[in-house]
C-alpha positions in Angstrom: -31.7 40.8 -7.2 -33.0 44.4 -6.6 -36.7 44.0 -7.2 -39.6 46.2 -6.1 -40.9 49.8 -6.4 -38.6 52.8 -5.9 -39.9 53.6 -2.4 -39.4 50.0 -1.4 -35.8 49.8 -2.6 -35.1 53.2 -1.0 -36.4 52.0 2.4 -34.6 48.7 2.2 -31.1 49.9 1.2 -30.9 53.7 1.7 -32.4 53.9 5.2 -30.3 51.2 6.9 -27.0 52.7 5.6 -28.2 56.1 6.7 -29.0 54.8 10.2 -25.6 53.0 10.4 -23.6 56.0 9.4 -25.6 58.3 11.6 -24.7 56.2 14.6 -21.2 56.1 13.4 -21.0 59.9 13.4 -21.6 59.6 17.1 -17.9 58.7 17.4 -16.9 62.3 17.2 -20.1 63.9 18.7 -20.0 61.9 21.9 -16.3 62.8 22.3 -17.4 66.5 22.0 -20.0 66.1 24.7 -17.7 64.3 27.1 -14.8 66.6 26.4 -16.9 69.8 26.7 -18.5 68.7 30.0 -15.4 67.2 31.5 -12.5 69.3 30.2 -13.9 72.6 28.9 -13.5 74.9 25.9 -9.8 74.6 25.2 -10.0 70.8 25.1 -12.9 71.1 22.6 -10.7 73.3 20.4 -7.9 70.7 20.6 -10.3 67.9 19.5 -11.4 70.1 16.7 -7.9 70.1 15.2 -8.2 66.3 14.7 -11.6 66.3 13.0 -10.0 66.7 9.5 -7.8 63.7 10.1 -10.8 61.5 10.9 -12.7 62.8 7.9 -9.7 62.2 5.6 -9.4 58.6 6.9 -13.1 58.0 6.3 -12.9 59.6 2.8 -10.0 57.3 1.9 -11.9 54.2 3.0 -15.2 55.3 1.4 -13.3 55.9 -1.9 -12.1 52.3 -1.9 -15.5 51.0 -0.8 -17.3 53.0 -3.4 -14.9 52.2 -6.3 -14.9 48.5 -5.5 -18.6 48.6 -4.8 -19.4 50.0 -8.3 -17.3 47.3 -9.9 -18.6 44.5 -7.7 -22.3 45.4 -8.2 -21.8 45.8 -11.9 -20.1 42.4 -12.2 -22.8 40.8 -10.2 -25.4 42.4 -12.4 -23.6 40.9 -15.4 -23.4 37.5 -13.7 -19.6 37.6 -13.3 -19.4 36.7 -9.6 -15.8 35.5 -9.7 -14.6 38.8 -11.0 -16.5 40.5 -8.2 -14.7 38.4 -5.6 -11.3 39.3 -7.2 -12.1 43.1 -6.9 -13.2 42.5 -3.3 -10.0 40.8 -2.4 -7.9 43.5 -4.1 -9.8 46.3 -2.2 -8.9 44.5 1.1 -5.2 44.4 0.2 -5.2 48.1 -0.8 -6.9 49.0 2.5 -4.4 47.0 4.6 -1.4 48.6 2.9 -2.9 52.1 3.1 -3.7 51.7 6.8 -0.2 50.6 7.8 1.4 53.5 5.9 -0.9 56.1 7.5 -0.3 54.7 11.0 3.5 54.7 10.6 4.0 57.9 8.8 1.3 59.7 10.7 3.0 59.0 14.0 6.4 60.1 12.6 5.1 63.5 11.4 2.3 64.0 14.0 3.6 67.4 15.3 3.8 68.9 11.8 0.3 67.6 11.0 -1.2 69.1 14.1 0.4 72.5 13.3 -0.8 72.3 9.7 -4.4 71.6 10.9 -4.6 74.8 13.1 -3.1 73.7 16.4 -2.2 76.8 18.5 0.6 76.7 21.2 -1.9 76.7 24.0 -3.7 73.5 22.8 -0.9 71.7 21.0 -0.1 69.1 23.6 -3.8 68.1 24.0 -4.2 68.0 20.2 -1.3 65.6 20.0 -2.7 63.4 22.7 -6.0 63.1 20.9 -4.5 62.7 17.4 -2.0 60.0 18.3 -4.7 57.4 19.1 -6.7 58.2 16.0 -3.7 57.8 13.7 -2.4 54.6 15.4 -5.8 52.8 15.1 -6.5 54.2 11.6 -6.4 50.8 9.9 -9.4 49.7 11.9 -11.3 52.8 10.9 -10.5 52.3 7.3 -11.6 48.6 7.4 -14.9 49.4 9.2 -16.0 51.6 6.4 -14.7 49.4 3.6 -16.3 46.3 5.0 -19.6 48.0 5.7 -19.8 49.2 2.2 -19.0 45.8 0.7 -21.4 44.0 3.1 -24.1 46.3 1.7 -23.0 45.5 -1.9 -23.3 41.8 -0.9 -27.0 42.4 -0.1 -26.6 42.6 3.7 -27.5 46.2 4.5 -28.8 45.4 8.0 -25.5 43.8 9.0 -23.6 46.9 7.9 -26.0 49.0 9.9 -25.7 46.9 13.1 -21.9 46.8 12.9 -21.6 50.6 12.7 -24.2 51.0 15.4 -22.4 48.7 17.8 -19.2 50.5 17.3 -20.9 53.8 18.1 -22.5 52.4 21.3 -19.2 50.9 22.4 -17.6 54.4 21.9 -20.2 55.9 24.3 -19.6 53.4 27.0 -15.8 53.6 26.7 -15.9 57.4 26.7 -17.5 57.3 30.1 -15.1 54.6 31.4 -11.9 56.3 30.2 -12.8 59.9 31.0 -14.5 59.5 34.4 -13.5 56.3 36.4 -10.1 56.1 34.8 -9.7 59.9 34.4 -7.6 59.7 31.2 -8.6 63.1 30.0 -8.6 63.9 26.3 -6.5 60.8 25.5 -9.4 58.7 26.9 -11.8 60.3 24.5 -9.5 59.6 21.6 -8.9 56.0 22.7 -12.7 55.3 22.9 -13.1 56.7 19.4 -10.2 54.6 18.1 -11.5 51.3 19.6 -15.1 51.7 18.3 -14.2 50.6 14.7 -12.4 47.5 16.0 -15.8 46.1 17.2 -17.4 47.0 13.9 -14.8 45.1 11.9 -15.0 42.0 14.2 -18.8 41.9 13.6 -18.5 42.0 9.8 -15.6 39.7 9.3 -17.5 36.4 9.8 -19.7 37.3 6.8 -16.7 37.2 4.5 -14.6 34.5 6.3 -17.5 32.1 6.5 -18.6 32.8 2.9 -22.2 33.8 3.8 -22.6 35.8 0.6 -21.1 36.2 -2.9 -18.0 38.1 -1.7 -15.1 36.5 0.1 -11.3 36.4 -0.3 -9.8 34.5 -3.2 -6.4 34.2 -4.8 -6.0 36.9 -7.4 -3.4 38.5 -9.6 -2.6 42.1 -8.8 -3.5 44.1 -11.9 -2.7 47.8 -11.8 -5.5 48.4 -14.2 -8.0 47.2 -11.6 -6.3 49.2 -8.8 -6.6 52.3 -11.0 -10.2 51.6 -11.8 -11.1 51.2 -8.1 -9.5 54.5 -7.2 -10.8 56.4 -10.3 -14.4 55.2 -9.7 -14.1 55.9 -6.0 -12.4 59.3 -6.3 -15.7 61.3 -6.4 -16.7 59.6 -3.2 -13.4 60.5 -1.7 -13.9 64.1 -2.6 -17.5 64.0 -1.4 -16.5 62.7 2.1 -13.2 64.6 2.1 -15.4 67.8 1.7 -16.1 67.7 5.4 -12.3 67.5 6.2 -11.5 70.2 3.6 -14.2 72.5 4.8 -13.2 72.0 8.4 -9.6 72.8 7.6 -10.7 75.9 5.6 -13.0 77.1 8.4 -10.4 76.4 11.2 -7.9 78.6 9.2 -10.5 81.3 8.4 -11.8 81.4 12.0 -8.4 82.1 13.3 -7.5 84.5 10.4 -10.6 86.6 11.0 -10.0 86.9 14.7 -12.7 84.6 16.2 -10.0 82.8 18.2 -10.6 79.9 20.6 -14.3 80.6 21.0 -14.7 80.5 17.2 -12.9 77.1 17.0 -14.9 75.7 19.8 -18.2 77.0 18.3 -17.2 75.6 14.9 -16.5 72.2 16.5 -20.1 71.9 17.8 -21.5 73.4 14.6 -19.3 70.8 12.8 -20.9 68.1 14.8 -24.3 69.2 13.6 -23.0 69.5 10.0 -21.7 65.9 10.4 -25.1 64.6 11.4 -26.9 66.3 8.4 -24.3 65.3 5.8 -24.2 61.8 7.2 -27.9 61.5 6.6 -27.3 62.3 2.9 -24.1 60.3 2.6 -25.7 57.3 4.2 -28.7 57.3 1.9 -26.5 57.9 -1.2 -24.2 55.1 -0.3 -27.1 52.8 0.3 -28.5 53.5 -3.2 -25.1 53.0 -4.9 -25.3 49.2 -5.3 -28.8 49.4 -6.8 -27.7 52.1 -9.4 -24.6 50.1 -10.3 -26.6 46.8 -10.6 -29.2 48.5 -12.8 -26.3 49.8 -15.0 -24.8 46.3 -15.3 -28.2 44.8 -16.0 -29.2 47.5 -18.5 -32.3 48.5 -16.5 -32.2 52.3 -17.3 -35.9 52.9 -16.7 -35.8 51.5 -13.1 -32.7 53.5 -12.4 -34.3 56.8 -13.5 -37.4 56.1 -11.5 -35.4 55.4 -8.4 -33.4 58.6 -9.0 -36.5 60.8 -9.3 -38.0 59.4 -6.1 -34.6 59.9 -4.3 -34.3 63.5 -5.4 -37.7 64.3 -3.7 -36.7 62.4 -0.6 -33.3 64.1 -0.3 -34.8 67.6 -0.7 -37.5 66.9 1.8 -34.9 65.7 4.3 -32.9 68.8 3.8 -35.8 71.2 4.5 -36.8 69.2 7.6 -33.3 69.4 8.9 -33.2 73.2 8.6 -36.5 73.5 10.4 -35.2 71.4 13.2 -32.0 73.5 13.4 -34.1 76.7 13.8 -36.2 75.1 16.6 -33.7 73.0 18.5 -30.1 74.0 17.7 -29.6 75.8 21.0 -30.5 72.7 23.0 -28.1 70.7 20.9 -25.2 73.1 21.6 -26.1 73.3 25.3 -25.4 69.6 25.7 -21.7 70.1 24.9 -20.9 72.7 27.5 -24.0 73.8 29.5 -22.1 76.4 31.6 -20.6 78.3 28.8 -23.4 80.6 27.8 -21.1 82.8 25.7 -20.2 79.8 23.5 -23.8 78.6 23.2 -25.0 82.0 22.1 -22.2 82.3 19.6 -22.7 78.9 18.1 -26.5 79.4 17.9 -26.2 82.8 16.1 -23.7 81.4 13.5 -25.5 78.1 12.9 -28.6 79.7 11.3 -26.4 81.3 8.7 -24.1 78.4 8.3 -26.9 75.9 7.5 -29.2 78.2 5.4 -28.4 76.4 2.1 -28.0 72.9 3.4 -31.4 71.8 2.1 -29.8 71.5 -1.3 -26.6 69.6 -0.2 -28.4 66.3 -0.4 -29.2 66.8 -4.0 -25.5 67.4 -4.8 -24.5 64.3 -2.8 -27.2 62.1 -4.5 -26.1 63.2 -8.0 -22.5 62.5 -7.2 -23.4 58.9 -6.1 -25.7 58.4 -9.1 -23.2 59.5 -11.7 -20.4 57.6 -10.0 -22.5 54.4 -9.8 -23.3 54.7 -13.5 -19.6 55.2 -14.5 -20.1 58.9 -15.3 -17.0 59.7 -13.2 -16.2 63.1 -14.8 -19.6 64.5 -13.8 -19.4 63.1 -10.3 -15.9 64.4 -9.9 -16.9 67.9 -11.2 -19.7 68.2 -8.6 -17.5 66.8 -5.8 -14.7 69.3 -6.6 -17.1 72.2 -6.9 -18.5 71.8 -3.4 -15.1 71.1 -1.7 -12.0 72.4 -3.3 -13.3 75.1 -5.7 -16.1 77.1 -4.1 -15.5 77.0 -0.3 -12.0 78.3 -0.2 -12.8 81.0 -2.8 -15.9 82.1 -1.0 -14.1 82.1 2.4 -11.6 84.5 0.9 -14.0 86.7 -1.0 -17.3 87.0 1.0 -15.7 88.4 4.2 -14.0 91.1 2.2 -17.3 92.2 0.7 -19.7 91.7 3.6 -17.5 91.6 6.6 -15.8 88.8 8.7 -19.2 87.4 9.8 -19.9 86.3 6.2 -17.4 83.5 6.5 -20.2 81.5 8.3 -22.3 81.6 5.1 -19.7 80.2 2.7 -20.5 76.6 3.0 -24.2 77.1 2.2 -23.5 79.4 -0.7 -21.1 76.8 -2.1 -23.8 74.1 -2.0 -26.3 76.3 -3.8 -23.7 77.2 -6.5 -22.8 73.5 -6.9 -26.4 72.5 -7.3 -26.9 75.1 -10.0 -23.9 73.7 -11.8 -25.3 70.1 -11.5 -28.6 71.2 -12.9 -26.9 72.8 -15.8 -25.1 69.5 -16.5 -28.3 67.5 -16.3 -30.1 69.9 -18.7 -27.2 69.9 -21.2 -27.0 66.1 -21.1 -30.7 65.6 -21.7 -30.6 68.2 -24.5 -27.7 66.3 -26.1 -29.6 63.0 -25.9 -32.7 64.5 -27.5 -30.6 65.9 -30.3 -28.9 62.6 -30.9 -32.3 60.8 -31.1 -33.7 63.3 -33.6 -30.4 63.3 -35.6 -29.8 67.0 -35.1 
C-alpha cells in the first residue's frame, strides 16, 4: 500500500496534509486581518480571547482522528479491513456526541468561559459575540478535522487537502461579505470562520457515503475498550494540538499579569497567527506521515519505518531553520497586514517575535517524535513529550523566567520550552537504543 522511497512517501503524504492544514489555519488569520483593518485593536484583543477555544476544539477532533487513524491503518496493514471500518464508524459516533455536548454546554456557560480565557470588561461583549458562533458551529469544526484525517488514512490525501483548502477560501470570501457589505462587525468574522468547516465536511462526505475507499459506516457494537483505545492512542495528539490553546491561555494570562495590557494581547494575537502557521507546517507533515508509520508497524516493516523517520527529522529541522530566517526578514510585513495604521503595535509585535520564535526550529522535531511514537503504539513516550512542551515547561517558565530576567523574558518561554523538550526526547531515544543494544548482547 505504501510503496516507494522515503522522500517519495514524504512528498505524497506529508506535503498534501501540510498544505491542507496550512490553508485551514487561514480561518483565524484572515479573521485577524479583517478585524484589525475594519474594527481595530480592541476587537483584535476580543478575538484573541476565543483562540484557545478553537485550538481546543481542533485538539479534540485531532485526538479522535489520530487515535482512530492509528488503529485503522494498523488493521489495514494486518489485512483486517472490517475491523478498520468498525473503528471508523465508532469515531464518527464519538465525534457527533462530543460536538453536541460542546455546542449546548458552551452556550450555557459562555460568559464564564470568556472570563476564564482572559476577557476584560472593555472587550467582553465583543468576545462573546465572536465566541458564540464558534461554539454553536463546533460540531462541523470537529468533523472537518476527523474526516480529513480518516480520508488521509483511506489513501486519499489530496481529497483531504482540497476539502480543507476550500473551507479556508470560503472563509476569506465570507469574511469580506459579512464584514463589509453586510457590516456585521466581529460577529461576521466569527460566522465566516464557523461556516468554513461546513463546506469541508460536505466535500468529504461523499467519499464515505458512496464507499469510494476501504472506510465507510457499518453496523457495529459499542465496545468501551475500543473507545478507550481511540482516546488513549489519540491523547498525545490532543496534547500536541492543545499545546497551542494552552500556551495561548498561559500567555494571555501572563501578558495581563506583567502589565502589557491590550497592546500586549493584540500583539500576541498576531504573533500567535505566525506561530499557528509554523506549527501547522509541522503538525500537517506529522499527521500526513502517521498512516505510513502505523501501516509499517502493522505490517512489521521496521526498516522502512526507521528510514522514513531519519529522512523526516532532517526535513523538519530544515523547515524550522527556514521559518526563522523568514521571520527575521519578513515578520514586520506580516504584522503590518493586520493593522497598517498602528505603528506602535507593529513595532511591539516585531520586537517580541524574534525572541518568541528563537527556538522554534526544534519544535518540528518534537512534533515528529510525538507522531512517530504515537503511530507505533509507544503512547507513554509520545505523551511525555506532549506534556513537556505544553503543560509542564511553559507555565513553569512563564512564572520563573520573568522573575529572573525581567517581564520581557516572558516572550522567550515558548522557545525555551521547545528546546528543553527536545533535549528530553533525545535522552529517551538514546536510552531506548542503549536498552535495545543491551538486550541483543544479553547484558
